[in-house]
C-alpha positions, 0 to 999 in steps of 0.5 A: 197582482196582489192576488197571483203573488198569494196563489202562487205563494199557496202553490210553493208550500202546496208542493212543499208539502206534497214533496215533505209527504212523499218522502216521509212516506218513503221512509216509512216504506222502507222501514216497513219493510224487511231488514237489513241482513246482520252481518255474517259471523266471523269465519271460524279457522280450522288449525291443528292444536297442540296441547301442553302437558306436565312440562312436555308438548302433546300432539294430538294426531289422527291416522285414518284406518279400517275397523276389521273384527278381532277375531276372524278365520278363514274355515276349510276342510282338510281333504276333498268331497263332496257338501252336503251339508251347509246349514248358515247364512251371512250374517248368521250368528253361531255358536262355539262348536256349531256345525258349519258344514258337513262333506258326504262321508261315504269317501272317508267311510270307505277309506276308513273301511280300507284302511282297517281291513289292511290293520286288521290284516297286519294284526294277522301276519304280526300274530303269526310271525310271533308264533313262528319266531316263539318256536325258533322256526322265524327271525327277528328280523322277520318279527321287527317286519311284521311289526312295522307293517303292522305300527303302520296299519294301524296308524293309517287306520287311526288317521282314517277315522278321525278324517271321518270324524273331523276333518268332514264337518267344520264346526265353529272354534269360536262364538261369532257371525258369518261374514261370508259363505264362500261356495254353495252345498252340494258342490265339490269342494277342494282341500284347504279352500275356504267354505266360510268366513267367522268373525269375533266382532265383540271385540274390534280392530282398528289397523293404520299406518304411523309415519316415520315423521309422526314418530320423530324424536317419540318414545315407543319403548314402552310397555302396553299399559304404560303405551296406552295410558300415555297415548290415550288412543280413541276411535271414531267414525264419520258415521256415527258422529258424536262417540268417541271409543276408548281403544288399547293399542295391540300392535305396533311394529318397530319396523319401518314399511321400507315403500311407504316408510310408515309403521303399522299398527293396531289398537282394539275397542269393545264394540259398544253393541247400541249401534252398528259397527261393522268390519270393513268401514272406516275409522280414524284413531287418535293419539296424544303423541308426547315429544321426547325428544328435548334433552332438558327436563321439564323443556317444552318442544313445539314445531318450528312452524308453531313459533313467530316472531313480531315487528320487533323480533321478538317470539310469540305463539298464538294460544287457543282459549279451550273453552272460547275456542279463541286465538291469542298472541303470547310471547314466548323465549326460545332456546336450543333449534333442531330440524323440525321443533325448537325448545321453549324456555318460557311463555309455555305451561301445562295445559296450554293450547297453542295452535300448529297450523294455518298460523299466519291466518289468523288475527287475535280473538279469531275463533278457531276449531280442531282441524280433522283431517 
């Protein structure tokens, strides 16, 4: 009986040891496997940002547009005719005065010869009538009529010569690039029919539309240099990441389109040359637009949507740290309220960045990025 108890104790101890060993091996096995994935990083919230500058709110607005050449010409002949020379191709660079197309000159030469013959006849007739007038044989009216016919014939002959020398050939009015050849050589063309499209792409433009809501309460009656300094226009292309091109405001329409209720504007910038930028590409124009609607000197205007209230009714905004792009709640004191903006009398200063969109989704310390429209 004693032996049986000792055997049972030995089995129990062995079983306990086996379970412990298996458990240890299981734990070691877990440790040797793949580590659990790290926690997902906090999401970066895209928001629109309003920059406060010099005691006034400055919002960076972005507008889509289309690249176009600063100088463009649709070249055509003044008269109809048959092409006999078309020495250019699409994409070809041409110099000022270079021949781009030429018509068969024979028709022009025939017209010139016919007009010269009429001029010679009118000149001879004038000489004859003048001799008779000097001999008191013809009247002053006859002399005047002969003189008028001669003047008309001389003008027609001069026009025919000009057509032969100038209108039978198209030369480049400026140095540029052939954007498109629209006809084939040896083709009969009509007067005013576009033969080639010539573009100067050394300077490029972006045409875009500004909604009337973006201009409410903002001044636009500044001269060009002052407007450039204020708006600081820049151009970027999604196909050229990381590049921003300084621009200047070339045109701004003071009248809204009656259908779209937008104002047409154009900015220009130098073609950098080290990257390919062609007319027709899409681009984005950024403007730093200040709010001049406040009547108080130094008062700051912000969109109504940027101001919130906490549980105690205290107004606050979400400030953005430009270095870390994290937001924090900041108390402000509000003043007069208009339709779309509110005056901030305390709590904001020049250089502050605040969130003006997605404010209800923000949390203390959340990382954000500037929204790209």
